[in-house]
LUMSE-441025 format. One record per residue: x, y, z of N, C-alpha, C in turn. Coordinates in nm, 4 decimals, always signed. Layout:
// LUMSE-441025
@nx=X	ny=Y	nz=Z	cax=X	cay=Y	caz=Z	cx=X	cy=Y	cz=Z
...
***
This chain:
// LUMSE-441025
@nx=+0.0736	ny=-0.0740	nz=+0.0137	cax=+0.0212	cay=+0.0078	caz=-0.0178	cx=+0.0839	cy=+0.1281	cz=+0.0104
@nx=+0.0659	ny=+0.2044	nz=-0.1078	cax=+0.1350	cay=+0.3817	caz=-0.0919	cx=+0.0412	cy=+0.4277	cz=+0.0568
@nx=+0.1571	ny=+0.5460	nz=+0.0678	cax=+0.0698	cay=+0.6531	caz=+0.1171	cx=+0.0276	cy=+0.7586	cz=+0.0526
@nx=-0.0390	ny=+0.8121	nz=+0.1008	cax=-0.0437	cay=+0.9275	caz=-0.0275	cx=-0.1264	cy=+0.9877	cz=+0.1148
@nx=-0.0649	ny=+1.1496	nz=+0.0634	cax=-0.1226	cay=+1.2811	caz=+0.1492	cx=-0.1970	cy=+1.3704	cz=+0.0352
@nx=-0.2715	ny=+1.3903	nz=+0.0592	cax=-0.3354	cay=+1.5003	caz=+0.0101	cx=-0.3650	cy=+1.6813	cz=+0.1230
@nx=-0.3274	ny=+1.7182	nz=-0.0277	cax=-0.3369	cay=+1.8687	caz=-0.0122	cx=-0.4138	cy=+1.9504	cz=+0.0436
@nx=-0.4982	ny=+1.9470	nz=+0.1419	cax=-0.6437	cay=+2.0682	caz=+0.1432	cx=-0.5422	cy=+2.2251	cz=+0.1423
@nx=-0.6373	ny=+2.2720	nz=+0.0796	cax=-0.6479	cay=+2.4417	caz=+0.0537	cx=-0.7559	cy=+2.4786	cz=+0.0760
@nx=-0.7433	ny=+2.5934	nz=+0.2191	cax=-0.8766	cay=+2.6518	caz=+0.2026	cx=-0.8349	cy=+2.7581	cz=+0.2181
@nx=-0.9844	ny=+2.8199	nz=+0.0990	cax=-1.0035	cay=+2.9460	caz=+0.0348	cx=-1.0371	cy=+3.0162	cz=+0.1945
@nx=-0.9459	ny=+3.2075	nz=+0.1387	cax=-1.0023	cay=+3.2713	caz=+0.2534	cx=-1.1429	cy=+3.2634	cz=+0.1821
@nx=-1.1977	ny=+3.3640	nz=+0.3612	cax=-1.3721	cay=+3.4012	caz=+0.3037	cx=-1.3819	cy=+3.5446	cz=+0.2594
@nx=-1.4591	ny=+3.5189	nz=+0.1451	cax=-1.4448	cay=+3.6539	caz=+0.0787	cx=-1.4723	cy=+3.7006	cz=+0.2010
@nx=-1.5667	ny=+3.7450	nz=+0.2751	cax=-1.6359	cay=+3.9121	caz=+0.3028	cx=-1.5587	cy=+3.9648	cz=+0.3804
@nx=-1.4138	ny=+3.8676	nz=+0.4216	cax=-1.2570	cay=+3.9575	caz=+0.4617	cx=-1.1969	cy=+4.0345	cz=+0.3478
@nx=-1.2023	ny=+3.9955	nz=+0.2512	cax=-1.0898	cay=+4.0607	caz=+0.1193	cx=-1.1921	cy=+4.1703	cz=+0.1222
@nx=-1.0449	ny=+4.2940	nz=+0.0914	cax=-1.0844	cay=+4.4222	caz=+0.0426	cx=-1.1934	cy=+4.3941	cz=-0.0939
@nx=-1.2766	ny=+4.4988	nz=-0.0706	cax=-1.3755	cay=+4.5100	caz=-0.2085	cx=-1.2194	cy=+4.5965	cz=-0.3528
@nx=-1.2480	ny=+4.5849	nz=-0.4641	cax=-1.1662	cay=+4.6303	caz=-0.5078	cx=-1.1961	cy=+4.7671	cz=-0.5640
@nx=-1.1394	ny=+4.8410	nz=-0.6189	cax=-1.1686	cay=+5.0055	caz=-0.6182	cx=-1.2170	cy=+5.0225	cz=-0.7343
@nx=-1.3743	ny=+5.0709	nz=-0.7388	cax=-1.4167	cay=+5.0345	caz=-0.8922	cx=-1.4394	cy=+5.2057	cz=-0.9085
@nx=-1.4698	ny=+5.1596	nz=-1.0351	cax=-1.4647	cay=+5.3429	caz=-1.0724	cx=-1.5675	cy=+5.3791	cz=-1.2147
@nx=-1.7163	ny=+5.4213	nz=-1.2013	cax=-1.7752	cay=+5.4300	caz=-1.2976	cx=-1.8050	cy=+5.5695	cz=-1.3614
@nx=-1.7156	ny=+5.6472	nz=-1.2967	cax=-1.7607	cay=+5.7769	caz=-1.3726	cx=-1.6754	cy=+5.8783	cz=-1.3469
@nx=-1.6198	ny=+5.9849	nz=-1.4555	cax=-1.5329	cay=+6.0550	caz=-1.4982	cx=-1.5253	cy=+6.0733	cz=-1.3803
@nx=-1.6172	ny=+6.1687	nz=-1.2235	cax=-1.6109	cay=+6.1990	caz=-1.1428	cx=-1.5192	cy=+6.1693	cz=-1.0271
@nx=-1.4782	ny=+6.0044	nz=-1.0596	cax=-1.4040	cay=+5.9513	caz=-0.9177	cx=-1.2088	cy=+5.9615	cz=-0.9435
@nx=-1.2239	ny=+5.9742	nz=-1.1198	cax=-1.0843	cay=+6.0318	caz=-1.1078	cx=-1.0112	cy=+6.1513	cz=-1.0754
@nx=-0.9704	ny=+6.2225	nz=-0.9872	cax=-0.8918	cay=+6.3060	caz=-0.9589	cx=-0.8792	cy=+6.3741	cz=-1.0852
@nx=-0.8756	ny=+6.5695	nz=-1.1108	cax=-0.7996	cay=+6.6509	caz=-1.1251	cx=-0.6338	cy=+6.5990	cz=-1.2716
@nx=-0.6314	ny=+6.5653	nz=-1.1028	cax=-0.4440	cay=+6.5228	caz=-1.1283	cx=-0.3884	cy=+6.4151	cz=-1.2225
@nx=-0.4922	ny=+6.3548	nz=-1.2057	cax=-0.5217	cay=+6.1798	caz=-1.2709	cx=-0.4936	cy=+6.2002	cz=-1.4172
@nx=-0.6261	ny=+6.3618	nz=-1.5167	cax=-0.6541	cay=+6.3809	caz=-1.5575	cx=-0.5546	cy=+6.4255	cz=-1.6590
@nx=-0.4689	ny=+6.5405	nz=-1.5656	cax=-0.3815	cay=+6.6329	caz=-1.6280	cx=-0.2477	cy=+6.5257	cz=-1.6827
@nx=-0.2010	ny=+6.4482	nz=-1.5692	cax=-0.0807	cay=+6.4009	caz=-1.5727	cx=-0.0853	cy=+6.2632	cz=-1.7587
@nx=-0.2590	ny=+6.1895	nz=-1.7512	cax=-0.2594	cay=+6.1641	caz=-1.8781	cx=-0.2475	cy=+6.2687	cz=-1.9944
@nx=-0.3166	ny=+6.3451	nz=-1.9528	cax=-0.3003	cay=+6.4320	caz=-2.0802	cx=-0.1753	cy=+6.5294	cz=-2.1272
@nx=-0.0769	ny=+6.5123	nz=-2.0049	cax=+0.0312	cay=+6.5792	caz=-2.0726	cx=+0.1530	cy=+6.4127	cz=-2.1210
@nx=+0.1147	ny=+6.2735	nz=-2.0871	cax=+0.1462	cay=+6.1430	caz=-2.1349	cx=+0.0892	cy=+6.1964	cz=-2.3146
@nx=-0.0182	ny=+6.2675	nz=-2.3350	cax=-0.0997	cay=+6.2573	caz=-2.4719	cx=+0.0159	cy=+6.3418	cz=-2.5434
@nx=+0.0152	ny=+6.4517	nz=-2.4977	cax=+0.1013	cay=+6.6240	caz=-2.5639	cx=+0.2221	cy=+6.5625	cz=-2.5962
@nx=+0.3543	ny=+6.5406	nz=-2.4436	cax=+0.4945	cay=+6.4510	caz=-2.4841	cx=+0.4536	cy=+6.3318	cz=-2.6315
@nx=+0.2909	ny=+6.2185	nz=-2.6459	cax=+0.3550	cay=+6.1862	caz=-2.6990	cx=+0.3580	cy=+6.2225	cz=-2.8375
@nx=+0.2767	ny=+6.3351	nz=-2.8428	cax=+0.3417	cay=+6.4015	caz=-3.0218	cx=+0.3978	cy=+6.4688	cz=-3.0349
@nx=+0.5010	ny=+6.4382	nz=-2.9115	cax=+0.6437	cay=+6.4834	caz=-2.9594	cx=+0.6205	cy=+6.6339	cz=-2.8947
@nx=+0.5256	ny=+6.7116	nz=-2.8640	cax=+0.5229	cay=+6.7926	caz=-2.7889	cx=+0.4587	cy=+6.9526	cz=-2.9040
@nx=+0.3866	ny=+6.8597	nz=-2.9597	cax=+0.4077	cay=+6.9474	caz=-3.1202	cx=+0.2674	cy=+7.0394	cz=-3.1032
@nx=+0.2446	ny=+7.1151	nz=-3.1525	cax=+0.0901	cay=+7.1714	caz=-3.2045	cx=+0.0265	cy=+7.2332	cz=-3.0567
@nx=-0.1064	ny=+7.2918	nz=-2.9776	cax=-0.1460	cay=+7.2958	caz=-2.8693	cx=-0.2990	cy=+7.2355	cz=-2.9082
@nx=-0.2643	ny=+7.1698	nz=-2.8381	cax=-0.4204	cay=+7.1043	caz=-2.8309	cx=-0.4398	cy=+7.0604	cz=-2.6673
@nx=-0.4202	ny=+7.1122	nz=-2.6202	cax=-0.4616	cay=+7.1006	caz=-2.4786	cx=-0.5816	cy=+6.9922	cz=-2.4169
@nx=-0.6782	ny=+7.1227	nz=-2.5115	cax=-0.7848	cay=+7.0724	caz=-2.4370	cx=-0.8874	cy=+6.9527	cz=-2.5447
@nx=-0.8260	ny=+6.8961	nz=-2.6487	cax=-0.8087	cay=+6.7732	caz=-2.7305	cx=-0.8152	cy=+6.7057	cz=-2.5653
@nx=-0.6199	ny=+6.6905	nz=-2.5927	cax=-0.5989	cay=+6.6493	caz=-2.4708	cx=-0.6461	cy=+6.5666	cz=-2.3792
@nx=-0.6974	ny=+6.7028	nz=-2.2856	cax=-0.7694	cay=+6.6842	caz=-2.2155	cx=-0.8869	cy=+6.5529	cz=-2.1895
@nx=-0.9695	ny=+6.5594	nz=-2.3366	cax=-1.0473	cay=+6.4895	caz=-2.3835	cx=-1.0626	cy=+6.3738	cz=-2.3484
@nx=-0.9228	ny=+6.3630	nz=-2.4757	cax=-0.8259	cay=+6.2392	caz=-2.4740	cx=-0.8104	cy=+6.1476	cz=-2.3858
@nx=-0.7984	ny=+6.2121	nz=-2.3037	cax=-0.7382	cay=+6.1066	caz=-2.1462	cx=-0.8874	cy=+6.1213	cz=-2.0586
@nx=-0.9824	ny=+6.1943	nz=-2.0442	cax=-1.0730	cay=+6.1188	caz=-2.0070	cx=-1.1418	cy=+5.9885	cz=-2.0772
@nx=-1.1347	ny=+6.0012	nz=-2.2346	cax=-1.2028	cay=+5.9385	caz=-2.2269	cx=-1.1530	cy=+5.8379	cz=-2.2286
@nx=-1.0127	ny=+5.8613	nz=-2.2652	cax=-0.9324	cay=+5.6535	caz=-2.2545	cx=-0.9253	cy=+5.5980	cz=-2.0727
@nx=-0.9316	ny=+5.7102	nz=-2.0253	cax=-0.9035	cay=+5.6151	caz=-1.8240	cx=-1.1123	cy=+5.5788	cz=-1.8328
@nx=-1.1498	ny=+5.6309	nz=-1.8552	cax=-1.3378	cay=+5.6322	caz=-1.8753	cx=-1.3136	cy=+5.4803	cz=-1.9435
@nx=-1.2408	ny=+5.4581	nz=-2.0560	cax=-1.2420	cay=+5.3259	caz=-2.1577	cx=-1.1344	cy=+5.1717	cz=-2.0323
@nx=-1.1010	ny=+5.1964	nz=-1.9251	cax=-0.9964	cay=+5.1424	caz=-1.8914	cx=-1.0744	cy=+5.0964	cz=-1.7727
@nx=-1.1780	ny=+5.1695	nz=-1.7130	cax=-1.2917	cay=+5.1352	caz=-1.6438	cx=-1.4197	cy=+5.0413	cz=-1.7041
@nx=-1.4365	ny=+5.0159	nz=-1.8444	cax=-1.5361	cay=+5.0547	caz=-1.8433	cx=-1.6655	cy=+5.1063	cz=-1.9089
@nx=-1.6241	ny=+5.1698	nz=-1.8892	cax=-1.7112	cay=+5.3128	caz=-1.9632	cx=-1.7448	cy=+5.3367	cz=-2.1097
@nx=-1.8188	ny=+5.4034	nz=-2.1096	cax=-1.7832	cay=+5.4587	caz=-2.2742	cx=-1.8542	cy=+5.5918	cz=-2.2663
***
């Protein structure tokens, strides 16, 4: 007869787990987060042109898409 060992993995209680951060509207993004992304977009264009409003709008859109918004 062989000795078989069974390893039991106990799952943690889901009620004790921290809830993931859920963002479902632009109001959940700080102005700083949007500003940083807008600046990254500007830098990606090699700092050409002056489309600050467009960059800001694109940053808001991209952040919303990251959390599943449209």
